[in-house]
C-alpha positions as CSV (number, residue, x, y, z in Angstrom):
1,X,2.2,8.3,12.3
2,X,5.0,8.1,9.1
3,X,7.9,10.2,9.6
4,X,10.7,10.3,6.8
5,X,13.7,12.5,7.3
6,X,16.6,13.1,5.0
7,X,16.0,10.0,3.0
8,X,18.5,9.3,0.2
9,X,18.9,6.4,-2.2
10,X,21.3,6.0,-5.3
11,X,22.1,2.9,-7.6
12,X,25.1,2.3,-9.7
13,X,24.7,3.3,-13.4
14,X,27.2,3.3,-16.0
15,X,30.1,3.3,-13.4
16,X,28.7,6.4,-11.4
17,X,26.0,6.4,-9.0
18,X,22.6,7.8,-9.8
19,X,20.5,9.4,-7.0
20,X,17.0,8.4,-7.2
21,X,15.7,9.8,-3.9
22,X,17.5,12.9,-2.9
23,X,17.2,14.1,0.9
24,X,13.5,13.4,1.1
25,X,11.6,14.3,4.1
26,X,7.6,13.4,4.5
27,X,5.1,13.4,7.4
28,X,1.9,11.6,7.1
29,X,-0.7,11.8,10.1
30,X,-2.9,9.1,11.4
31,X,-5.9,8.8,9.1
32,X,-4.2,11.1,6.5
33,X,-4.5,10.2,2.7
34,X,-1.7,11.5,0.7
35,X,-1.6,11.2,-3.0
36,X,2.0,11.1,-4.8
37,X,2.2,12.0,-8.5
38,X,5.4,11.5,-10.5
39,X,6.3,10.7,-13.8
40,X,7.8,7.1,-14.9
41,X,11.2,7.0,-13.4
42,X,10.7,9.9,-10.9
43,X,11.5,7.4,-8.0
44,X,8.0,6.7,-6.8
45,X,8.8,2.7,-6.8
46,X,12.0,3.2,-4.9
47,X,10.3,5.4,-2.4
48,X,7.6,2.8,-1.5
49,X,10.4,0.2,-1.4
50,X,12.1,2.3,1.3
51,X,9.0,3.0,3.1
52,X,8.0,-0.7,3.4
53,X,11.6,-1.8,4.3
54,X,12.0,-4.0,1.3
55,X,15.1,-1.7,0.3
56,X,17.5,0.2,2.5
57,X,18.4,3.9,2.1
58,X,22.0,5.1,1.9
59,X,20.9,7.6,4.6
60,X,18.1,9.0,6.4
61,X,15.2,7.4,8.6
62,X,11.8,6.1,8.1
63,X,9.9,6.0,11.4
64,X,6.4,4.2,11.4
65,X,4.5,4.6,14.7
66,X,7.8,6.0,16.1
67,X,9.9,2.9,15.3
68,X,12.8,3.4,13.1
69,X,12.3,0.7,10.3
70,X,15.7,0.6,9.0
71,X,17.3,0.0,12.6
72,X,15.5,-3.3,13.0
73,X,16.8,-6.5,12.0
74,X,15.4,-8.5,8.9
75,X,13.0,-10.7,11.1
76,X,11.6,-7.6,13.1
77,X,11.3,-5.7,10.1
78,X,9.2,-8.3,8.5
79,X,7.1,-8.6,11.6
80,X,6.5,-4.8,11.7
81,X,5.5,-4.9,7.9
82,X,3.0,-7.7,8.6
83,X,1.5,-5.8,11.6
84,X,1.5,-2.2,10.6
85,X,1.5,-2.1,6.7
86,X,-0.9,-2.7,4.0
87,X,-0.3,-3.0,0.3
88,X,-2.4,-2.5,-2.8
89,X,-0.7,-3.1,-6.1
90,X,-1.6,-2.3,-9.8
91,X,-1.7,-6.0,-10.8
92,X,-3.5,-7.1,-7.6
93,X,-1.1,-9.8,-6.5
94,X,-3.8,-12.3,-5.5
95,X,-2.4,-15.8,-5.0
96,X,-4.2,-17.9,-7.6
97,X,-4.1,-21.2,-5.8
98,X,-6.0,-19.6,-2.8
99,X,-9.8,-18.8,-2.8
100,X,-11.1,-15.3,-2.4
101,X,-11.6,-15.9,1.3
102,X,-8.2,-17.4,1.7
103,X,-6.6,-14.4,0.0
104,X,-8.3,-12.0,2.3
105,X,-7.4,-14.1,5.4
106,X,-3.7,-14.5,4.6
107,X,-2.6,-11.4,6.7
108,X,-4.6,-12.5,9.7
109,X,-3.1,-16.0,9.4
110,X,0.3,-14.7,9.3
111,X,-0.4,-12.9,12.5
112,X,-1.8,-16.2,14.1
113,X,-5.3,-14.7,14.7
114,X,-8.0,-17.0,16.0
115,X,-10.0,-18.8,13.3
116,X,-13.4,-17.2,14.5
117,X,-12.0,-13.6,14.0
118,X,-10.7,-14.4,10.7
119,X,-13.9,-15.8,9.4
120,X,-15.8,-12.8,11.0
121,X,-13.4,-10.1,9.4
122,X,-13.5,-12.0,6.0
123,X,-17.2,-12.1,5.8
124,X,-17.5,-8.5,6.8
125,X,-15.0,-7.2,4.4
126,X,-16.8,-9.2,1.6
127,X,-20.0,-7.4,2.3
128,X,-18.1,-4.1,2.5
129,X,-16.6,-4.5,-1.0
130,X,-19.8,-5.8,-2.4
131,X,-18.6,-9.2,-3.0
132,X,-20.5,-11.4,-0.5
133,X,-21.0,-15.0,-2.0
134,X,-17.8,-15.1,-4.0
135,X,-15.6,-16.3,-1.1
136,X,-15.1,-19.8,-2.4
137,X,-14.3,-18.6,-6.1
138,X,-10.6,-18.3,-7.3
139,X,-9.1,-15.0,-8.5
140,X,-9.1,-15.9,-12.3
141,X,-12.7,-16.2,-12.4
142,X,-13.2,-12.5,-11.2
143,X,-13.1,-9.4,-13.3
144,X,-10.1,-7.1,-12.8
145,X,-12.2,-4.6,-10.7
146,X,-13.4,-7.6,-8.6
147,X,-9.9,-8.7,-8.1
148,X,-8.9,-5.1,-6.9
149,X,-11.7,-5.1,-4.5
150,X,-10.4,-8.3,-3.0
151,X,-7.0,-7.0,-3.0
152,X,-8.1,-4.0,-1.2
153,X,-10.0,-6.1,1.5
154,X,-6.8,-8.1,2.0
155,X,-4.8,-5.2,2.6
156,X,-7.0,-3.6,5.4
157,X,-8.0,-7.0,7.0
158,X,-5.5,-6.7,9.8
159,X,-6.2,-3.1,10.2
160,X,-2.7,-1.6,9.3
161,X,-1.6,1.8,10.2
162,X,-0.3,2.6,7.0
163,X,-1.6,1.6,3.7
164,X,0.8,1.9,0.6
165,X,-1.1,1.8,-2.7
166,X,0.9,1.7,-5.8
167,X,-1.0,2.6,-8.9
168,X,-4.1,1.0,-7.7
169,X,-6.2,2.1,-10.7
170,X,-3.4,1.4,-13.3
171,X,-4.8,-1.7,-14.8
172,X,-8.2,-0.6,-14.7
173,X,-10.5,1.4,-16.9
174,X,-11.3,4.8,-15.9
175,X,-15.0,4.1,-14.4
176,X,-13.8,0.9,-12.5
177,X,-10.8,2.8,-11.4
178,X,-12.8,5.7,-9.9
179,X,-15.0,3.2,-8.0
180,X,-12.1,1.5,-6.5
181,X,-10.5,4.8,-5.5
182,X,-13.8,5.4,-3.6
183,X,-13.8,2.1,-2.0
184,X,-10.1,2.4,-1.1
185,X,-10.7,5.7,0.6
186,X,-14.0,4.8,2.4
187,X,-12.2,1.7,4.1
188,X,-9.1,3.5,4.9
189,X,-11.1,6.5,6.6
190,X,-13.4,4.2,8.3
191,X,-10.4,2.5,10.1
192,X,-8.5,5.6,10.5
193,X,-5.7,4.2,8.3
194,X,-3.1,6.4,7.0
195,X,-2.5,6.0,3.1
196,X,0.1,7.0,0.7
197,X,-1.6,6.8,-2.8
198,X,0.9,6.4,-5.7
199,X,-0.8,7.5,-9.1
200,X,-0.2,9.0,-12.3
201,X,-3.9,10.3,-12.3
202,X,-4.6,13.8,-11.1
203,X,-8.2,12.7,-10.9
204,X,-7.4,9.9,-8.6
205,X,-5.0,12.2,-6.5
206,X,-7.7,14.8,-6.2
207,X,-9.6,12.3,-3.8
208,X,-6.5,12.7,-1.1
209,X,-6.4,15.2,1.6
210,X,-3.0,16.3,0.3
211,X,-1.2,15.9,-3.0
212,X,2.7,15.8,-3.3
213,X,4.8,15.5,-6.7
214,X,7.9,13.5,-6.8
215,X,10.4,15.0,-9.4
216,X,14.0,13.9,-9.8
217,X,14.0,12.3,-6.4
218,X,12.6,15.3,-4.6
219,X,9.0,16.2,-3.3
220,X,7.4,19.4,-4.5
């Protein structure tokens, strides 16, 4: 489902180019959950930016569902991102001026899904994440754990093929974080969504089917 081959990315630093991702190759199958461990500065965020098409590699390919992401123009790359990718972030990234229901519905609205479908999916996901009844509230009225549950619901609302989760427990206490990972894994497996779970926590990584470590731009 995700095929990465020979990916390389460098940035100018002090008059020279520093290699951040170094000839990296990776395959994730349909429905597979892969955890990626790595220290700060190891290239995890750069890799996610390359996999999502936010940044472009110096060389190498990223194929999502057999489509070469970086061969697409910006319009088609954005469309692929909306259709086939879901994102969960450390700091939730909910839109504060939208209600809970409106935040969850956003990916579906961007894909022009029917209003009846949007309402049904939103209601179903609120039940699944254990927050039925809060659809009219705003993010600031929720706890951190509740906000991350809403962010997860938003990420899977359009049934993406690949979920990119960047330190999803990094802003939560340990107990809440483990509950969030359990929820994230449950929803991903229910929908057969592939997931790359970036984390610094071995305990979080242990929930994955496979664990990889990124060191100096290379996978181990």
